[in-house]
C-alpha positions in Angstrom: -21.0 -90.2 -49.9 -19.5 -86.8 -52.4 -21.4 -87.5 -55.7 -20.7 -85.3 -58.6 -23.3 -85.4 -61.0 -23.0 -85.0 -65.1 -26.0 -85.0 -67.0 -28.9 -83.5 -68.9 -32.7 -82.8 -69.7 -35.5 -84.1 -67.3 -33.3 -87.4 -66.8 -30.1 -85.2 -65.7 -33.2 -83.0 -63.2 -35.2 -85.9 -61.8 -31.8 -87.9 -61.5 -30.4 -85.0 -59.3 -33.8 -84.5 -57.7 -34.1 -87.7 -56.7 -29.9 -88.1 -55.2 -31.2 -85.4 -52.9 -34.4 -86.9 -51.7 -32.5 -89.7 -50.7 -30.1 -87.9 -48.8 -27.2 -88.0 -50.5 -24.6 -85.4 -50.7 -23.9 -83.3 -54.5 -21.2 -81.4 -54.3 -21.4 -80.5 -57.9 -23.3 -80.6 -61.1 -21.9 -80.1 -64.7 -23.8 -80.0 -67.6 -24.0 -78.6 -71.0 -24.2 -74.6 -71.9 -27.5 -73.2 -72.9 -28.3 -73.2 -76.3 -29.6 -70.6 -78.1 -32.8 -70.3 -78.9 -34.0 -73.4 -76.9 -36.4 -74.2 -73.8 -33.8 -73.5 -70.7 -31.7 -76.6 -69.3 -33.6 -77.5 -66.8 -30.5 -79.3 -64.6 -29.1 -75.6 -64.6 -32.6 -74.4 -63.6 -32.4 -76.9 -60.9 -29.2 -75.9 -59.8 -29.9 -72.9 -59.3 -32.7 -72.8 -57.4 -31.2 -75.2 -54.8 -27.7 -73.2 -55.3 -25.5 -75.6 -56.4 -22.1 -75.7 -58.6 -22.5 -75.9 -61.3 -20.4 -76.2 -64.1 -21.6 -75.8 -67.8 -17.8 -77.4 -69.8 -18.6 -77.6 -73.7 -16.7 -80.8 -73.3 -15.9 -82.9 -70.7 -11.8 -83.0 -71.7 -9.4 -80.5 -70.7 -7.8 -78.9 -68.0 -10.9 -77.1 -66.7 -13.2 -79.7 -65.7 -10.7 -82.2 -64.4 -9.4 -79.6 -61.7 -13.1 -78.5 -60.9 -14.0 -81.9 -60.2 -10.2 -82.6 -58.8 -11.2 -79.5 -56.5 -14.4 -81.0 -55.4 -12.6 -84.5 -53.8 -15.7 -86.6 -54.6 -16.2 -90.1 -54.0 -18.6 -90.9 -57.1 -19.6 -89.6 -60.3 -23.1 -90.3 -61.5 -24.0 -90.2 -64.9 -28.2 -89.3 -65.7 -28.1 -88.7 -69.9 -24.7 -87.9 -70.8 -23.7 -87.9 -74.8 -19.7 -87.6 -74.9 -17.1 -89.6 -73.2 -15.9 -88.5 -69.3 -12.2 -88.9 -69.8 -10.4 -91.8 -67.7 -8.1 -89.2 -65.5 -11.1 -87.8 -64.5 -13.0 -90.9 -63.6 -10.1 -91.5 -61.0 -10.3 -88.7 -59.2 -13.5 -90.3 -57.5 -12.5 -92.9 -55.2 -15.7 -95.4 -56.7 -15.0 -94.2 -60.3 -18.4 -93.6 -62.1 -21.8 -95.1 -62.6 -24.1 -94.6 -65.4 -27.2 -95.7 -66.9 -28.0 -96.9 -69.9 -31.2 -97.8 -71.2 -30.8 -101.6 -73.2 -30.0 -105.0 -71.2 -26.4 -105.1 -71.5 -24.4 -106.2 -73.1 -27.0 -105.8 -75.9 -27.6 -102.5 -77.3 -24.3 -100.8 -76.2 -24.4 -97.0 -77.8 -26.2 -93.7 -77.6 -29.7 -95.0 -79.2 -30.6 -98.3 -78.1 -33.9 -97.5 -77.0 -34.7 -96.9 -81.2 -32.4 -100.1 -82.2 -34.0 -102.3 -79.6 -37.7 -101.1 -81.3 -36.8 -101.2 -85.3 -35.6 -104.7 -84.3 -39.0 -105.6 -83.3 -37.2 -106.5 -79.5 -40.3 -107.3 -76.7 -38.6 -106.3 -74.2 -35.7 -103.9 -72.7 -34.5 -102.9 -70.1 -32.2 -100.9 -67.2 -28.3 -101.2 -66.5 -26.7 -99.5 -64.3 -22.9 -100.2 -65.0 -19.5 -98.9 -63.6 -17.7 -96.5 -66.6 -14.5 -97.7 -68.0 -12.9 -96.3 -71.5 -15.0 -98.2 -73.8 -19.1 -97.3 -74.7 -21.4 -99.2 -72.2 -18.8 -101.6 -71.5 -18.1 -101.2 -67.7 -19.2 -104.2 -64.8 -22.9 -103.8 -64.2 -24.6 -103.1 -60.9 -28.3 -103.5 -61.6 -30.6 -104.3 -64.4 -34.1 -104.5 -64.8 -36.1 -105.7 -68.1 -39.3 -103.7 -69.2 -41.9 -105.5 -72.0 -42.0 -103.6 -75.8 -45.6 -103.3 -76.1 -46.6 -103.1 -80.0 -48.0 -99.9 -79.5 -44.4 -98.8 -78.1 -42.7 -95.6 -79.8 -39.7 -94.5 -78.4 -41.5 -91.8 -76.4 -43.9 -94.1 -74.6 -41.3 -96.7 -73.5 -39.1 -94.1 -72.4 -40.7 -91.5 -70.9 -42.9 -94.3 -69.3 -40.8 -97.1 -68.7 -36.9 -96.5 -68.6 -36.9 -93.2 -67.4 -38.8 -94.1 -64.5 -37.4 -97.2 -63.7 -33.7 -95.6 -64.7 -34.3 -92.9 -61.6 -35.4 -95.7 -59.4 -32.5 -97.8 -60.1 -30.0 -94.9 -59.9 -30.4 -94.0 -56.9 -30.3 -98.3 -55.6 -26.9 -98.3 -57.2 -25.7 -95.3 -55.0 -27.1 -96.1 -52.2 -25.2 -99.9 -52.3 -21.9 -98.5 -53.0 -22.1 -97.0 -50.8 -23.2 -99.8 -48.4 -20.3 -101.2 -49.6 -22.8 -103.8 -51.6 -22.4 -103.4 -55.1 -22.1 -106.1 -57.0 -19.5 -105.8 -60.2 -20.8 -108.5 -63.0 -18.5 -108.0 -65.8 -20.8 -108.0 -69.0 -20.8 -111.0 -71.5 -19.2 -109.9 -74.9 -20.1 -112.8 -77.0 -23.5 -111.5 -76.0 -22.8 -107.5 -76.7 -23.9 -105.8 -79.8 -23.1 -101.9 -80.8 -25.8 -100.2 -82.4 -24.7 -96.9 -84.5 -27.1 -93.4 -83.7 -29.9 -93.1 -85.8 -29.5 -91.6 -89.0 -31.8 -90.5 -91.4 -30.6 -92.2 -93.5 -31.2 -95.5 -91.2 -34.7 -94.3 -91.7 -35.7 -94.4 -95.4 -39.0 -96.9 -95.8 -38.4 -99.6 -98.7 -41.5 -100.2 -99.2 -40.7 -104.1 -100.3 -40.1 -104.8 -96.6 -42.5 -106.8 -94.5 -45.7 -104.2 -93.2 -44.7 -105.4 -89.4 -41.1 -104.3 -90.2 -41.8 -101.1 -91.2 -44.3 -100.4 -88.2 -41.0 -100.6 -86.5 -39.0 -98.7 -88.1 -42.0 -96.1 -87.7 -42.0 -96.3 -84.0 -38.4 -96.7 -83.6 -37.6 -93.2 -85.2 -39.9 -90.4 -83.5 -39.4 -88.1 -83.0 -36.1 -87.6 -85.1 -35.3 -87.7 -87.0 -38.7 -89.7 -88.1 -39.0 -92.5 -90.7 -38.5 -91.2 -94.1 -40.4 -91.8 -97.9 -40.9 -89.9 -100.7 -43.7 -88.2 -102.9 -42.8 -86.7 -106.3 -39.5 -85.6 -104.6 -40.4 -84.1 -101.9 -39.6 -86.4 -98.5 -42.6 -87.2 -96.4 -41.9 -88.0 -92.4 -43.7 -90.8 -90.7 -44.6 -90.7 -87.6 -47.4 -92.9 -86.3 -48.6 -95.9 -88.4 -50.5 -99.4 -87.7 -50.5 -102.2 -89.9 -52.4 -105.5 -90.8 -51.6 -108.9 -92.5 -53.7 -108.4 -95.7 -52.2 -107.4 -98.3 -55.1 -105.6 -101.0 -54.4 -105.5 -104.6 -50.9 -103.0 -105.7 -47.2 -102.7 -105.7 -45.4 -101.9 -102.9 -45.6 -98.2 -101.7 -48.8 -98.0 -103.7 -51.6 -96.3 -101.9 -55.1 -98.6 -101.6 -57.1 -96.6 -99.5 -57.6 -92.9 -97.9 -60.9 -92.7 -94.9 -60.7 -90.7 -91.9 -57.5 -92.3 -90.0 -55.6 -92.0 -92.8 -54.4 -93.7 -95.7 -53.8 -97.3 -96.4 -50.6 -98.1 -98.0 -49.4 -101.9 -99.8 -46.2 -102.9 -98.4 -44.1 -106.5 -99.8 -46.2 -108.5 -96.7 -49.3 -107.0 -95.5 -50.8 -103.5 -95.7 -49.8 -100.2 -93.5 -52.3 -97.4 -92.5 -49.7 -94.3 -92.0 -52.0 -92.5 -89.1 -49.7 -89.4 -88.5 -47.0 -87.7 -91.6 -46.2 -85.0 -93.0 -43.2 -83.0 -95.1 -39.9 -82.5 -94.0 -39.1 -79.3 -92.5 -42.9 -79.1 -91.5 -45.2 -79.8 -88.0 -46.6 -83.1 -87.3 -49.9 -83.7 -88.5 -53.2 -86.1 -89.1 -52.0 -88.0 -92.2 -55.5 -86.2 -93.7 -53.8 -82.4 -93.8 -50.2 -84.1 -95.2 -53.0 -86.3 -98.0 -54.5 -83.0 -99.5 -51.4 -80.9 -98.8 -49.5 -83.0 -101.3 -52.6 -84.1 -103.2 -52.0 -87.9 -103.0 -54.6 -90.5 -104.0 -56.0 -94.0 -104.6 -53.1 -95.3 -106.9 -50.3 -93.0 -106.1 -47.0 -95.1 -105.0 -44.3 -93.9 -102.4 -40.7 -94.5 -101.9 
C-alpha cells in the first residue's frame, strides 16, 4: 500500500523505520516545522537521510496539505504522535482513510494527555489502541488494542518509553498489515464507557497537602516531566518530580516538613506522609531534594502549600 505518515518526535521516527522495515511503501511524510533552539526534528532528519518526500506545514488544515496529499494518491494515512486534527477532506483522500496510535484503552482516556491522567487517577493498567480516525477526538473504530500494567513505581516517562512506545510501534505495523490483507476489524467504541481528559495544565497539578499521600504521589508521577506537581514555599513556586509515600502519618499539619534526611524530606499529608526525593524551584533544573532544601532554607516544622 501507499502510505502517508503524519508524525513527530522519536515515536514518529520509530514508526517510520518500522513501516519501511516491514516492506511498506511510504510515499510521503508530514511532520511539524523546526522550532528555533530545539533539537533537530528526528522525523525530518530520517527523511532527509532516506530521501523521503517530506512536508513541514504549520497546520494540517488548508489547501497546501490537501493538494500535497491528493497528488500522492495514498491508500492509507498513518498517524504516529499527532497533536492536530486531520481534516476529514484529507482523510477522504486515502483509499482506506487513516489510522492512529493512542496510548490508552479506548474509549477510556481520550485526549492528548491520556498517560498522565491514567497515572494521576491511580489506574492499575492502561494500554495501546490503534483505531481509524474520524471527525471526533479518538472516537474512531478500533482495530487493535492491548493492555499493559501500570507499576506503582511507574511515572509518565517510564510507562511511555518502556511499555507504550514499543507496543505502539508493534501494533501500528500489525494494523497496517491487517488492512493491506483486508483482515482489519472495525470495532465501534462503547460510548457508555467513554471518558475525555483535557490537556494537563499546571493548574491541574497543584498539590493539596490535605489529600492522602498516595493520591499526591500519583499526581507527582503523573505530572513529569511537565508541568510537574506544584507546591509553594514562602511565595516561591516549587516543583516536585520524584517521591515515595508511606501510610504512617507523623505529627503535624498537612504540608508540614516532618524530617530531612539523605533521601530528601518527609511532608505530612491528610493521610500518611510523603518523601520528596527530587524537587526544584520553577524555572530551575531538576535535582535532588536536598539541593532544594539548601537553596530555600527548608527545615523541619516549615509548611508547604
